[in-house]
All heavy atoms as a GROMACS GRO file, in nm:
protein
  611
    1MET      N    1  -8.450   4.013   0.982
    1MET     CA    2  -8.519   3.912   0.906
    1MET      C    3  -8.429   3.875   0.788
    1MET      O    4  -8.372   3.961   0.720
    1MET     CB    5  -8.652   3.965   0.859
    1MET     CG    6  -8.724   3.867   0.768
    1MET     SD    7  -8.881   3.930   0.705
    1MET     CE    8  -8.977   3.921   0.852
    2ARG      N    9  -8.419   3.746   0.761
    2ARG     CA   10  -8.342   3.698   0.646
    2ARG      C   11  -8.442   3.665   0.530
    2ARG      O   12  -8.537   3.591   0.550
    2ARG     CB   13  -8.267   3.570   0.684
    2ARG     CG   14  -8.150   3.600   0.776
    2ARG     CD   15  -8.062   3.478   0.794
    2ARG     NE   16  -7.989   3.453   0.668
    2ARG     CZ   17  -7.947   3.332   0.631
    2ARG    NH1   18  -7.967   3.228   0.707
    2ARG    NH2   19  -7.881   3.317   0.516
    3ILE      N   20  -8.418   3.724   0.416
    3ILE     CA   21  -8.503   3.711   0.299
    3ILE      C   22  -8.428   3.654   0.185
    3ILE      O   23  -8.315   3.695   0.154
    3ILE     CB   24  -8.558   3.849   0.261
    3ILE    CG1   25  -8.635   3.915   0.381
    3ILE    CG2   26  -8.652   3.840   0.140
    3ILE    CD1   27  -8.667   4.063   0.363
    4LEU      N   28  -8.493   3.557   0.118
    4LEU     CA   29  -8.433   3.495  -0.002
    4LEU      C   30  -8.516   3.533  -0.124
    4LEU      O   31  -8.637   3.509  -0.125
    4LEU     CB   32  -8.427   3.344   0.014
    4LEU     CG   33  -8.369   3.267  -0.109
    4LEU    CD1   34  -8.225   3.303  -0.128
    4LEU    CD2   35  -8.388   3.120  -0.092
    5PHE      N   36  -8.453   3.587  -0.226
    5PHE     CA   37  -8.519   3.620  -0.356
    5PHE      C   38  -8.499   3.503  -0.449
    5PHE      O   39  -8.388   3.456  -0.467
    5PHE     CB   40  -8.454   3.744  -0.418
    5PHE     CG   41  -8.503   3.876  -0.359
    5PHE    CD1   42  -8.580   3.884  -0.247
    5PHE    CD2   43  -8.465   3.993  -0.419
    5PHE    CE1   44  -8.623   4.007  -0.196
    5PHE    CE2   45  -8.504   4.113  -0.373
    5PHE     CZ   46  -8.583   4.127  -0.259
    6ASP      N   47  -8.608   3.463  -0.514
    6ASP     CA   48  -8.600   3.364  -0.620
    6ASP      C   49  -8.542   3.429  -0.746
    6ASP      O   50  -8.528   3.549  -0.749
    6ASP     CB   51  -8.741   3.309  -0.643
    6ASP     CG   52  -8.745   3.181  -0.728
    6ASP    OD1   53  -8.640   3.121  -0.751
    6ASP    OD2   54  -8.858   3.139  -0.763
    7GLN      N   55  -8.516   3.348  -0.849
    7GLN     CA   56  -8.457   3.398  -0.971
    7GLN      C   57  -8.530   3.514  -1.034
    7GLN      O   58  -8.467   3.606  -1.080
    7GLN     CB   59  -8.453   3.282  -1.075
    7GLN     CG   60  -8.346   3.181  -1.044
    7GLN     CD   61  -8.209   3.234  -1.064
    7GLN    OE1   62  -8.143   3.271  -0.971
    7GLN    NE2   63  -8.163   3.240  -1.186
    8GLY      N   64  -8.662   3.511  -1.042
    8GLY     CA   65  -8.736   3.616  -1.110
    8GLY      C   66  -8.763   3.742  -1.032
    8GLY      O   67  -8.813   3.844  -1.082
    9THR      N   68  -8.728   3.741  -0.902
    9THR     CA   69  -8.757   3.856  -0.819
    9THR      C   70  -8.656   3.969  -0.853
    9THR      O   71  -8.537   3.949  -0.854
    9THR     CB   72  -8.742   3.818  -0.669
    9THR    OG1   73  -8.827   3.706  -0.644
    9THR    CG2   74  -8.781   3.934  -0.581
   10PRO      N   75  -8.708   4.089  -0.882
   10PRO     CA   76  -8.620   4.201  -0.915
   10PRO      C   77  -8.523   4.238  -0.802
   10PRO      O   78  -8.566   4.272  -0.692
   10PRO     CB   79  -8.716   4.315  -0.941
   10PRO     CG   80  -8.850   4.260  -0.957
   10PRO     CD   81  -8.852   4.128  -0.881
   11ALA      N   82  -8.395   4.224  -0.830
   11ALA     CA   83  -8.293   4.246  -0.728
   11ALA      C   84  -8.296   4.389  -0.670
   11ALA      O   85  -8.271   4.406  -0.551
   11ALA     CB   86  -8.153   4.218  -0.783
   12PRO      N   87  -8.332   4.495  -0.749
   12PRO     CA   88  -8.339   4.628  -0.688
   12PRO      C   89  -8.439   4.640  -0.574
   12PRO      O   90  -8.426   4.735  -0.493
   12PRO     CB   91  -8.376   4.719  -0.811
   12PRO     CG   92  -8.326   4.644  -0.928
   12PRO     CD   93  -8.346   4.500  -0.894
   13LEU      N   94  -8.532   4.548  -0.564
   13LEU     CA   95  -8.629   4.553  -0.458
   13LEU      C   96  -8.561   4.541  -0.322
   13LEU      O   97  -8.610   4.590  -0.223
   13LEU     CB   98  -8.733   4.436  -0.475
   13LEU     CG   99  -8.838   4.422  -0.368
   13LEU    CD1  100  -8.922   4.546  -0.357
   13LEU    CD2  101  -8.922   4.299  -0.401
   14ARG      N  102  -8.442   4.484  -0.318
   14ARG     CA  103  -8.372   4.466  -0.193
   14ARG      C  104  -8.341   4.601  -0.129
   14ARG      O  105  -8.332   4.612  -0.006
   14ARG     CB  106  -8.246   4.382  -0.213
   14ARG     CG  107  -8.136   4.454  -0.280
   14ARG     CD  108  -8.011   4.374  -0.318
   14ARG     NE  109  -7.980   4.268  -0.232
   14ARG     CZ  110  -7.907   4.159  -0.262
   14ARG    NH1  111  -7.856   4.151  -0.381
   14ARG    NH2  112  -7.885   4.064  -0.174
   15ASN      N  113  -8.328   4.707  -0.210
   15ASN     CA  114  -8.296   4.841  -0.156
   15ASN      C  115  -8.413   4.892  -0.067
   15ASN      O  116  -8.389   4.973   0.020
   15ASN     CB  117  -8.269   4.937  -0.271
   15ASN     CG  118  -8.146   4.896  -0.348
   15ASN    OD1  119  -8.054   4.835  -0.298
   15ASN    ND2  120  -8.147   4.926  -0.477
   16ALA      N  121  -8.533   4.845  -0.092
   16ALA     CA  122  -8.646   4.892  -0.012
   16ALA      C  123  -8.664   4.808   0.114
   16ALA      O  124  -8.750   4.839   0.195
   16ALA     CB  125  -8.773   4.879  -0.096
   17LEU      N  126  -8.580   4.711   0.130
   17LEU     CA  127  -8.595   4.619   0.244
   17LEU      C  128  -8.489   4.630   0.350
   17LEU      O  129  -8.470   4.538   0.431
   17LEU     CB  130  -8.606   4.474   0.193
   17LEU     CG  131  -8.725   4.442   0.099
   17LEU    CD1  132  -8.714   4.308   0.042
   17LEU    CD2  133  -8.854   4.464   0.176
   18THR      N  134  -8.415   4.740   0.352
   18THR     CA  135  -8.317   4.760   0.457
   18THR      C  136  -8.391   4.786   0.581
   18THR      O  137  -8.498   4.846   0.584
   18THR     CB  138  -8.226   4.879   0.422
   18THR    OG1  139  -8.306   4.996   0.401
   18THR    CG2  140  -8.140   4.851   0.302
   19PRO      N  141  -8.348   4.740   0.695
   19PRO     CA  142  -8.224   4.679   0.733
   19PRO      C  143  -8.221   4.523   0.730
   19PRO      O  144  -8.136   4.461   0.789
   19PRO     CB  145  -8.200   4.728   0.874
   19PRO     CG  146  -8.339   4.728   0.930
   19PRO     CD  147  -8.429   4.770   0.814
   20HIS      N  148  -8.316   4.464   0.656
   20HIS     CA  149  -8.322   4.318   0.651
   20HIS      C  150  -8.207   4.263   0.571
   20HIS      O  151  -8.150   4.330   0.486
   20HIS     CB  152  -8.455   4.271   0.590
   20HIS     CG  153  -8.570   4.322   0.666
   20HIS    ND1  154  -8.606   4.278   0.790
   20HIS    CD2  155  -8.667   4.416   0.634
   20HIS    CE1  156  -8.711   4.343   0.832
   20HIS    NE2  157  -8.755   4.426   0.737
   21ILE      N  158  -8.171   4.141   0.592
   21ILE     CA  159  -8.069   4.068   0.516
   21ILE      C  160  -8.134   4.003   0.395
   21ILE      O  161  -8.222   3.918   0.412
   21ILE     CB  162  -7.999   3.966   0.601
   21ILE    CG1  163  -7.931   4.029   0.721
   21ILE    CG2  164  -7.895   3.885   0.518
   21ILE    CD1  165  -7.887   3.933   0.829
   22VAL      N  166  -8.097   4.048   0.275
   22VAL     CA  167  -8.160   3.997   0.155
   22VAL      C  168  -8.046   3.929   0.071
   22VAL      O  169  -7.947   3.989   0.042
   22VAL     CB  170  -8.223   4.111   0.071
   22VAL    CG1  171  -8.283   4.051  -0.057
   22VAL    CG2  172  -8.332   4.183   0.154
   23GLU      N  173  -8.076   3.805   0.034
   23GLU     CA  174  -7.987   3.732  -0.053
   23GLU      C  175  -8.066   3.673  -0.166
   23GLU      O  176  -8.186   3.655  -0.156
   23GLU     CB  177  -7.914   3.616   0.025
   23GLU     CG  178  -7.831   3.669   0.140
   23GLU     CD  179  -7.768   3.556   0.217
   23GLU    OE1  180  -7.683   3.486   0.161
   23GLU    OE2  181  -7.804   3.542   0.335
   24THR      N  182  -7.999   3.643  -0.280
   24THR     CA  183  -8.068   3.583  -0.389
   24THR      C  184  -8.026   3.440  -0.409
   24THR      O  185  -7.918   3.397  -0.360
   24THR     CB  186  -8.037   3.658  -0.523
   24THR    OG1  187  -7.900   3.639  -0.554
   24THR    CG2  188  -8.065   3.808  -0.511
   25ALA      N  189  -8.114   3.362  -0.472
   25ALA     CA  190  -8.079   3.222  -0.500
   25ALA      C  191  -7.953   3.213  -0.579
   25ALA      O  192  -7.866   3.126  -0.556
   25ALA     CB  193  -8.196   3.152  -0.578
   26TYR      N  194  -7.932   3.307  -0.672
   26TYR     CA  195  -7.810   3.308  -0.753
   26TYR      C  196  -7.687   3.330  -0.665
   26TYR      O  197  -7.587   3.259  -0.678
   26TYR     CB  198  -7.821   3.422  -0.857
   26TYR     CG  199  -7.696   3.438  -0.940
   26TYR    CD1  200  -7.671   3.347  -1.048
   26TYR    CD2  201  -7.604   3.536  -0.913
   26TYR    CE1  202  -7.556   3.360  -1.121
   26TYR    CE2  203  -7.487   3.543  -0.987
   26TYR     CZ  204  -7.463   3.458  -1.093
   26TYR     OH  205  -7.352   3.470  -1.170
   27GLU      N  206  -7.695   3.427  -0.573
   27GLU     CA  207  -7.578   3.455  -0.485
   27GLU      C  208  -7.543   3.334  -0.397
   27GLU      O  209  -7.427   3.312  -0.366
   27GLU     CB  210  -7.610   3.575  -0.394
   27GLU     CG  211  -7.621   3.706  -0.466
   27GLU     CD  212  -7.677   3.817  -0.382
   27GLU    OE1  213  -7.739   3.790  -0.277
   27GLU    OE2  214  -7.669   3.934  -0.423
   28LYS      N  215  -7.647   3.259  -0.359
   28LYS     CA  216  -7.624   3.142  -0.276
   28LYS      C  217  -7.580   3.018  -0.353
   28LYS      O  218  -7.543   2.919  -0.296
   28LYS     CB  219  -7.753   3.103  -0.196
   28LYS     CG  220  -7.803   3.214  -0.103
   28LYS     CD  221  -7.711   3.232   0.013
   28LYS     CE  222  -7.717   3.118   0.110
   28LYS     NZ  223  -7.626   3.130   0.223
   29GLY      N  224  -7.578   3.032  -0.488
   29GLY     CA  225  -7.542   2.918  -0.572
   29GLY      C  226  -7.655   2.814  -0.584
   29GLY      O  227  -7.631   2.699  -0.614
   30TRP      N  228  -7.778   2.861  -0.569
   30TRP     CA  229  -7.894   2.777  -0.570
   30TRP      C  230  -7.977   2.797  -0.694
   30TRP      O  231  -8.094   2.756  -0.703
   30TRP     CB  232  -7.982   2.801  -0.447
   30TRP     CG  233  -7.917   2.769  -0.315
   30TRP    CD1  234  -7.804   2.694  -0.293
   30TRP    CD2  235  -7.959   2.815  -0.189
   30TRP    NE1  236  -7.776   2.689  -0.158
   30TRP    CE2  237  -7.869   2.760  -0.095
   30TRP    CE3  238  -8.063   2.895  -0.145
   30TRP    CZ2  239  -7.881   2.788   0.042
   30TRP    CZ3  240  -8.078   2.915  -0.010
   30TRP    CH2  241  -7.988   2.865   0.083
   31SER      N  242  -7.918   2.855  -0.801
   31SER     CA  243  -7.994   2.882  -0.922
   31SER      C  244  -8.056   2.759  -0.984
   31SER      O  245  -8.158   2.769  -1.053
   31SER     CB  246  -7.907   2.956  -1.022
   31SER     OG  247  -7.863   3.076  -0.970
   32ASN      N  248  -7.988   2.648  -0.978
   32ASN     CA  249  -8.034   2.528  -1.048
   32ASN      C  250  -8.125   2.439  -0.967
   32ASN      O  251  -8.163   2.334  -1.015
   32ASN     CB  252  -7.913   2.448  -1.096
   32ASN     CG  253  -7.833   2.524  -1.201
   32ASN    OD1  254  -7.887   2.596  -1.282
   32ASN    ND2  255  -7.702   2.510  -1.196
   33LEU      N  256  -8.157   2.478  -0.846
   33LEU     CA  257  -8.243   2.400  -0.757
   33LEU      C  258  -8.388   2.412  -0.802
   33LEU      O  259  -8.434   2.519  -0.842
   33LEU     CB  260  -8.234   2.443  -0.610
   33LEU     CG  261  -8.099   2.424  -0.544
   33LEU    CD1  262  -8.111   2.470  -0.401
   33LEU    CD2  263  -8.059   2.276  -0.544
   34SER      N  264  -8.462   2.300  -0.797
   34SER     CA  265  -8.605   2.303  -0.822
   34SER      C  266  -8.675   2.380  -0.710
   34SER      O  267  -8.616   2.399  -0.602
   34SER     CB  268  -8.661   2.161  -0.835
   34SER     OG  269  -8.651   2.096  -0.708
   35ASN      N  270  -8.798   2.416  -0.730
   35ASN     CA  271  -8.866   2.495  -0.631
   35ASN      C  272  -8.874   2.422  -0.492
   35ASN      O  273  -8.850   2.484  -0.390
   35ASN     CB  274  -9.013   2.525  -0.675
   35ASN     CG  275  -9.016   2.641  -0.772
   35ASN    OD1  276  -8.927   2.724  -0.775
   35ASN    ND2  277  -9.122   2.645  -0.850
   36GLY      N  278  -8.902   2.290  -0.496
   36GLY     CA  279  -8.909   2.217  -0.367
   36GLY      C  280  -8.774   2.214  -0.301
   36GLY      O  281  -8.761   2.239  -0.179
   37ASP      N  282  -8.668   2.189  -0.375
   37ASP     CA  283  -8.532   2.188  -0.315
   37ASP      C  284  -8.490   2.329  -0.269
   37ASP      O  285  -8.423   2.343  -0.168
   37ASP     CB  286  -8.434   2.130  -0.414
   37ASP     CG  287  -8.452   1.986  -0.442
   37ASP    OD1  288  -8.511   1.913  -0.359
   37ASP    OD2  289  -8.407   1.935  -0.548
   38LEU      N  290  -8.532   2.430  -0.343
   38LEU     CA  291  -8.499   2.566  -0.306
   38LEU      C  292  -8.567   2.606  -0.177
   38LEU      O  293  -8.506   2.665  -0.086
   38LEU     CB  294  -8.536   2.662  -0.418
   38LEU     CG  295  -8.502   2.810  -0.400
   38LEU    CD1  296  -8.353   2.831  -0.369
   38LEU    CD2  297  -8.543   2.891  -0.521
   39LEU      N  298  -8.693   2.572  -0.165
   39LEU     CA  299  -8.768   2.599  -0.038
   39LEU      C  300  -8.703   2.524   0.079
   39LEU      O  301  -8.691   2.581   0.187
   39LEU     CB  302  -8.912   2.559  -0.052
   39LEU     CG  303  -8.996   2.652  -0.143
   39LEU    CD1  304  -9.135   2.591  -0.169
   39LEU    CD2  305  -9.008   2.790  -0.086
   40ASN      N  306  -8.661   2.399   0.058
   40ASN     CA  307  -8.594   2.322   0.164
   40ASN      C  308  -8.466   2.389   0.202
   40ASN      O  309  -8.434   2.398   0.321
   40ASN     CB  310  -8.574   2.181   0.122
   40ASN     CG  311  -8.704   2.100   0.115
   40ASN    OD1  312  -8.800   2.131   0.177
   40ASN    ND2  313  -8.704   1.995   0.033
   41ALA      N  314  -8.387   2.432   0.106
   41ALA     CA  315  -8.259   2.497   0.130
   41ALA      C  316  -8.279   2.625   0.208
   41ALA      O  317  -8.208   2.658   0.305
   41ALA     CB  318  -8.183   2.523   0.003
   42ALA      N  319  -8.381   2.701   0.175
   42ALA     CA  320  -8.412   2.827   0.244
   42ALA      C  321  -8.446   2.796   0.391
   42ALA      O  322  -8.399   2.868   0.482
   42ALA     CB  323  -8.524   2.898   0.174
   43GLU      N  324  -8.531   2.698   0.415
   43GLU     CA  325  -8.568   2.660   0.550
   43GLU      C  326  -8.447   2.614   0.627
   43GLU      O  327  -8.430   2.651   0.743
   43GLU     CB  328  -8.679   2.559   0.549
   43GLU     CG  329  -8.809   2.614   0.509
   43GLU     CD  330  -8.923   2.512   0.521
   43GLU    OE1  331  -8.901   2.392   0.513
   43GLU    OE2  332  -9.038   2.556   0.537
   44ASN      N  333  -8.369   2.528   0.566
   44ASN     CA  334  -8.250   2.470   0.637
   44ASN      C  335  -8.146   2.576   0.668
   44ASN      O  336  -8.066   2.557   0.760
   44ASN     CB  337  -8.186   2.359   0.551
   44ASN     CG  338  -8.277   2.236   0.541
   44ASN    OD1  339  -8.362   2.212   0.628
   44ASN    ND2  340  -8.260   2.158   0.435
   45ASN      N  341  -8.143   2.685   0.592
   45ASN     CA  342  -8.050   2.798   0.617
   45ASN      C  343  -8.113   2.911   0.694
   45ASN      O  344  -8.061   3.022   0.695
   45ASN     CB  345  -7.987   2.841   0.484
   45ASN     CG  346  -7.889   2.747   0.432
   45ASN    OD1  347  -7.769   2.759   0.460
   45ASN    ND2  348  -7.932   2.644   0.355
   46LEU      N  349  -8.230   2.881   0.753
   46LEU     CA  350  -8.296   2.973   0.847
   46LEU      C  351  -8.342   3.105   0.786
   46LEU      O  352  -8.336   3.208   0.852
   46LEU     CB  353  -8.212   2.994   0.971
   46LEU     CG  354  -8.166   2.866   1.046
   46LEU    CD1  355  -8.079   2.904   1.164
   46LEU    CD2  356  -8.290   2.789   1.093
   47PHE      N  357  -8.382   3.102   0.660
   47PHE     CA  358  -8.445   3.220   0.600
   47PHE      C  359  -8.584   3.234   0.660
   47PHE      O  360  -8.652   3.136   0.688
   47PHE     CB  361  -8.450   3.209   0.446
   47PHE     CG  362  -8.318   3.244   0.383
   47PHE    CD1  363  -8.230   3.148   0.349
   47PHE    CD2  364  -8.290   3.374   0.352
   47PHE    CE1  365  -8.109   3.173   0.294
   47PHE    CE2  366  -8.168   3.407   0.294
   47PHE     CZ  367  -8.077   3.306   0.263
   48ASP      N  368  -8.632   3.359   0.673
   48ASP     CA  369  -8.761   3.383   0.730
   48ASP      C  370  -8.868   3.404   0.622
   48ASP      O  371  -8.985   3.377   0.644
   48ASP     CB  372  -8.758   3.510   0.816
   48ASP     CG  373  -8.659   3.497   0.929
   48ASP    OD1  374  -8.679   3.412   1.015
   48ASP    OD2  375  -8.561   3.576   0.929
   49LEU      N  376  -8.823   3.449   0.506
   49LEU     CA  377  -8.916   3.486   0.395
   49LEU      C  378  -8.854   3.446   0.262
   49LEU      O  379  -8.737   3.472   0.238
   49LEU     CB  380  -8.943   3.635   0.398
   49LEU     CG  381  -9.024   3.696   0.286
   49LEU    CD1  382  -9.167   3.640   0.286
   49LEU    CD2  383  -9.027   3.850   0.298
   50PHE      N  384  -8.939   3.389   0.176
   50PHE     CA  385  -8.901   3.354   0.040
   50PHE      C  386  -8.986   3.438  -0.051
   50PHE      O  387  -9.110   3.439  -0.043
   50PHE     CB  388  -8.926   3.206   0.016
   50PHE     CG  389  -8.897   3.159  -0.128
   50PHE    CD1  390  -8.772   3.154  -0.175
   50PHE    CD2  391  -9.000   3.118  -0.207
   50PHE    CE1  392  -8.740   3.111  -0.303
   50PHE    CE2  393  -8.975   3.074  -0.338
   50PHE     CZ  394  -8.846   3.070  -0.385
   51VAL      N  395  -8.923   3.518  -0.138
   51VAL     CA  396  -8.995   3.608  -0.231
   51VAL      C  397  -8.976   3.553  -0.375
   51VAL      O  398  -8.860   3.534  -0.417
   51VAL     CB  399  -8.945   3.752  -0.220
   51VAL    CG1  400  -9.021   3.842  -0.318
   51VAL    CG2  401  -8.951   3.803  -0.076
   52THR      N  402  -9.088   3.536  -0.443
   52THR     CA  403  -9.082   3.481  -0.581
   52THR      C  404  -9.186   3.548  -0.667
   52THR      O  405  -9.279   3.614  -0.617
   52THR     CB  406  -9.105   3.328  -0.576
   52THR    OG1  407  -9.096   3.276  -0.708
   52THR    CG2  408  -9.245   3.294  -0.520
   53THR      N  409  -9.170   3.536  -0.797
   53THR     CA  410  -9.274   3.580  -0.891
   53THR      C  411  -9.342   3.461  -0.957
   53THR      O  412  -9.422   3.482  -1.047
   53THR     CB  413  -9.209   3.669  -1.001
   53THR    OG1  414  -9.105   3.598  -1.065
   53THR    CG2  415  -9.154   3.799  -0.942
   54ASP      N  416  -9.316   3.341  -0.910
   54ASP     CA  417  -9.376   3.220  -0.965
   54ASP      C  418  -9.518   3.208  -0.920
   54ASP      O  419  -9.548   3.160  -0.811
   54ASP     CB  420  -9.293   3.099  -0.923
   54ASP     CG  421  -9.335   2.971  -0.987
   54ASP    OD1  422  -9.444   2.968  -1.050
   54ASP    OD2  423  -9.267   2.871  -0.973
   55GLN      N  424  -9.609   3.247  -1.004
   55GLN     CA  425  -9.753   3.246  -0.972
   55GLN      C  426  -9.808   3.101  -0.953
   55GLN      O  427  -9.912   3.084  -0.894
   55GLN     CB  428  -9.833   3.309  -1.087
   55GLN     CG  429  -9.797   3.456  -1.111
   55GLN     CD  430  -9.834   3.547  -0.994
   55GLN    OE1  431  -9.944   3.535  -0.940
   55GLN    NE2  432  -9.748   3.633  -0.951
   56ASN      N  433  -9.738   3.002  -1.004
   56ASN     CA  434  -9.785   2.863  -0.997
   56ASN      C  435  -9.727   2.789  -0.878
   56ASN      O  436  -9.750   2.670  -0.862
   56ASN     CB  437  -9.758   2.790  -1.125
   56ASN     CG  438  -9.831   2.849  -1.241
   56ASN    OD1  439  -9.953   2.878  -1.226
   56ASN    ND2  440  -9.765   2.874  -1.353
   57LEU      N  441  -9.647   2.853  -0.796
   57LEU     CA  442  -9.578   2.783  -0.687
   57LEU      C  443  -9.676   2.706  -0.599
   57LEU      O  444  -9.650   2.592  -0.562
   57LEU     CB  445  -9.499   2.884  -0.601
   57LEU     CG  446  -9.415   2.826  -0.488
   57LEU    CD1  447  -9.304   2.740  -0.545
   57LEU    CD2  448  -9.360   2.935  -0.404
   58ARG      N  449  -9.789   2.766  -0.566
   58ARG     CA  450  -9.884   2.697  -0.474
   58ARG      C  451  -9.942   2.578  -0.537
   58ARG      O  452  -9.992   2.485  -0.467
   58ARG     CB  453  -9.989   2.795  -0.428
   58ARG     CG  454 -10.079   2.846  -0.536
   58ARG     CD  455 -10.179   2.943  -0.480
   58ARG     NE  456 -10.248   3.007  -0.583
   58ARG     CZ  457 -10.350   3.086  -0.568
   58ARG    NH1  458 -10.400   3.103  -0.447
   58ARG    NH2  459 -10.410   3.146  -0.669
   59TYR      N  460  -9.945   2.567  -0.669
   59TYR     CA  461  -9.999   2.451  -0.739
   59TYR      C  462  -9.892   2.343  -0.757
   59TYR      O  463  -9.921   2.226  -0.774
   59TYR     CB  464 -10.057   2.488  -0.875
   59TYR     CG  465 -10.161   2.596  -0.868
   59TYR    CD1  466 -10.136   2.724  -0.916
   59TYR    CD2  467 -10.283   2.568  -0.804
   59TYR    CE1  468 -10.234   2.822  -0.911
   59TYR    CE2  469 -10.379   2.670  -0.792
   59TYR     CZ  470 -10.352   2.796  -0.844
   59TYR     OH  471 -10.448   2.893  -0.835
   60GLN      N  472  -9.764   2.385  -0.758
   60GLN     CA  473  -9.654   2.291  -0.781
   60GLN      C  474  -9.600   2.235  -0.652
   60GLN      O  475  -9.536   2.125  -0.659
   60GLN     CB  476  -9.542   2.367  -0.851
   60GLN     CG  477  -9.577   2.425  -0.987
   60GLN     CD  478  -9.475   2.521  -1.041
   60GLN    OE1  479  -9.384   2.566  -0.969
   60GLN    NE2  480  -9.489   2.556  -1.168
   61GLN      N  481  -9.616   2.300  -0.541
   61GLN     CA  482  -9.558   2.257  -0.413
   61GLN      C  483  -9.664   2.249  -0.304
   61GLN      O  484  -9.758   2.329  -0.300
   61GLN     CB  485  -9.452   2.356  -0.368
   61GLN     CG  486  -9.338   2.374  -0.464
   61GLN     CD  487  -9.258   2.248  -0.480
   61GLN    OE1  488  -9.228   2.178  -0.385
   61GLN    NE2  489  -9.224   2.216  -0.605
   62ASN      N  490  -9.647   2.155  -0.213
   62ASN     CA  491  -9.728   2.154  -0.094
   62ASN      C  492  -9.667   2.252   0.004
   62ASN      O  493  -9.560   2.227   0.057
   62ASN     CB  494  -9.732   2.014  -0.036
   62ASN     CG  495  -9.818   2.002   0.090
   62ASN    OD1  496  -9.878   2.102   0.132
   62ASN    ND2  497  -9.826   1.887   0.146
   63LEU      N  498  -9.731   2.362   0.029
   63LEU     CA  499  -9.676   2.467   0.112
   63LEU      C  500  -9.722   2.462   0.259
   63LEU      O  501  -9.670   2.539   0.339
   63LEU     CB  502  -9.713   2.606   0.050
   63LEU     CG  503  -9.667   2.627  -0.092
   63LEU    CD1  504  -9.716   2.765  -0.141
   63LEU    CD2  505  -9.516   2.616  -0.106
   64SER      N  506  -9.810   2.371   0.289
   64SER     CA  507  -9.851   2.359   0.429
   64SER      C  508  -9.738   2.302   0.512
   64SER      O  509  -9.661   2.218   0.469
   64SER     CB  510  -9.972   2.270   0.438
   64SER     OG  511  -9.942   2.140   0.398
   65GLY      N  512  -9.727   2.356   0.630
   65GLY     CA  513  -9.624   2.310   0.724
   65GLY      C  514  -9.488   2.377   0.703
   65GLY      O  515  -9.392   2.337   0.767
   66ARG      N  516  -9.477   2.466   0.608
   66ARG     CA  517  -9.348   2.530   0.583
   66ARG      C  518  -9.313   2.626   0.703
   66ARG      O  519  -9.399   2.678   0.766
   66ARG     CB  520  -9.353   2.614   0.452
   66ARG     CG  521  -9.353   2.533   0.330
   66ARG     CD  522  -9.216   2.481   0.303
   66ARG     NE  523  -9.213   2.394   0.185
   66ARG     CZ  524  -9.108   2.326   0.151
   66ARG    NH1  525  -8.994   2.334   0.220
   66ARG    NH2  526  -9.112   2.248   0.048
   67LYS      N  527  -9.185   2.634   0.730
   67LYS     CA  528  -9.135   2.714   0.842
   67LYS      C  529  -9.105   2.860   0.803
   67LYS      O  530  -9.075   2.940   0.887
   67LYS     CB  531  -9.010   2.651   0.899
   67LYS     CG  532  -9.034   2.516   0.956
   67LYS     CD  533  -8.906   2.452   1.003
   67LYS     CE  534  -8.933   2.309   1.041
   67LYS     NZ  535  -8.808   2.231   1.042
   68LEU      N  536  -9.109   2.889   0.673
   68LEU     CA  537  -9.082   3.026   0.627
   68LEU      C  538  -9.204   3.083   0.557
   68LEU      O  539  -9.286   3.006   0.504
   68LEU     CB  540  -8.958   3.032   0.539
   68LEU     CG  541  -8.972   2.984   0.394
   68LEU    CD1  542  -8.854   3.044   0.315
   68LEU    CD2  543  -8.965   2.837   0.382
   69ALA      N  544  -9.213   3.211   0.563
   69ALA     CA  545  -9.324   3.279   0.491
   69ALA      C  546  -9.287   3.284   0.342
   69ALA      O  547  -9.168   3.293   0.306
   69ALA     CB  548  -9.339   3.417   0.549
   70ILE      N  549  -9.389   3.282   0.259
   70ILE     CA  550  -9.368   3.286   0.113
   70ILE      C  551  -9.454   3.400   0.056
   70ILE      O  552  -9.573   3.409   0.085
   70ILE     CB  553  -9.409   3.152   0.047
   70ILE    CG1  554  -9.322   3.042   0.105
   70ILE    CG2  555  -9.396   3.162  -0.103
   70ILE    CD1  556  -9.370   2.903   0.065
   71LEU      N  557  -9.383   3.490  -0.017
   71LEU     CA  558  -9.452   3.604  -0.079
   71LEU      C  559  -9.439   3.587  -0.224
   71LEU      O  560  -9.330   3.581  -0.281
   71LEU     CB  561  -9.384   3.737  -0.034
   71LEU     CG  562  -9.436   3.861  -0.103
   71LEU    CD1  563  -9.580   3.889  -0.069
   71LEU    CD2  564  -9.351   3.979  -0.060
   72VAL      N  565  -9.552   3.582  -0.294
   72VAL     CA  566  -9.558   3.570  -0.443
   72VAL      C  567  -9.594   3.707  -0.497
   72VAL      O  568  -9.704   3.759  -0.473
   72VAL     CB  569  -9.657   3.464  -0.488
   72VAL    CG1  570  -9.657   3.457  -0.642
   72VAL    CG2  571  -9.621   3.330  -0.430
   73LEU      N  572  -9.502   3.766  -0.568
   73LEU     CA  573  -9.523   3.898  -0.627
   73LEU      C  574  -9.604   3.882  -0.758
   73LEU      O  575  -9.582   3.786  -0.831
   73LEU     CB  576  -9.388   3.969  -0.661
   73LEU     CG  577  -9.299   3.996  -0.541
   73LEU    CD1  578  -9.166   4.060  -0.594
   73LEU    CD2  579  -9.363   4.089  -0.442
   74PRO      N  580  -9.698   3.973  -0.782
   74PRO     CA  581  -9.783   3.959  -0.901
   74PRO      C  582  -9.712   3.989  -1.031
   74PRO      O  583  -9.757   3.957  -1.137
   74PRO     CB  584  -9.898   4.056  -0.874
   74PRO     CG  585  -9.842   4.157  -0.783
   74PRO     CD  586  -9.738   4.084  -0.700
   75THR      N  587  -9.596   4.060  -1.024
   75THR     CA  588  -9.526   4.101  -1.144
   75THR      C  589  -9.377   4.122  -1.112
   75THR      O  590  -9.340   4.127  -0.994
   75THR     CB  591  -9.582   4.234  -1.199
   75THR    OG1  592  -9.517   4.270  -1.316
   75THR    CG2  593  -9.571   4.345  -1.099
   76THR      N  594  -9.294   4.128  -1.214
   76THR     CA  595  -9.151   4.154  -1.194
   76THR      C  596  -9.121   4.303  -1.199
   76THR      O  597  -9.007   4.340  -1.185
   76THR     CB  598  -9.069   4.080  -1.300
   76THR    OG1  599  -9.108   4.121  -1.433
   76THR    CG2  600  -9.083   3.931  -1.292
   77ARG      N  601  -9.222   4.382  -1.216
   77ARG     CA  602  -9.200   4.527  -1.225
   77ARG      C  603  -9.212   4.594  -1.085
   77ARG      O  604  -9.293   4.558  -1.006
   77ARG     CB  605  -9.300   4.591  -1.318
   77ARG     CG  606  -9.276   4.540  -1.459
   77ARG     CD  607  -9.384   4.592  -1.548
   77ARG     NE  608  -9.312   4.659  -1.653
   77ARG     CZ  609  -9.364   4.754  -1.725
   77ARG    NH1  610  -9.487   4.794  -1.706
   77ARG    NH2  611  -9.292   4.809  -1.825
   0.00000   0.00000   0.00000
């Protein structure tokens, strides 16, 4: 499974997700993308899961019809 971490997602969490492929928006050079553009980039690059701490994502974006799963973490801890 290919997983993309948003900016606020704690990078050490990736250690608990082996053997999955985990990349960050920063590593991909997508740090400056808005949420909508970031979700589109993740889908276009065949990520399966987007992990974020942005509690307002569902209010800011229309998430229906997305091809990837979205996990919103309740905290950065």
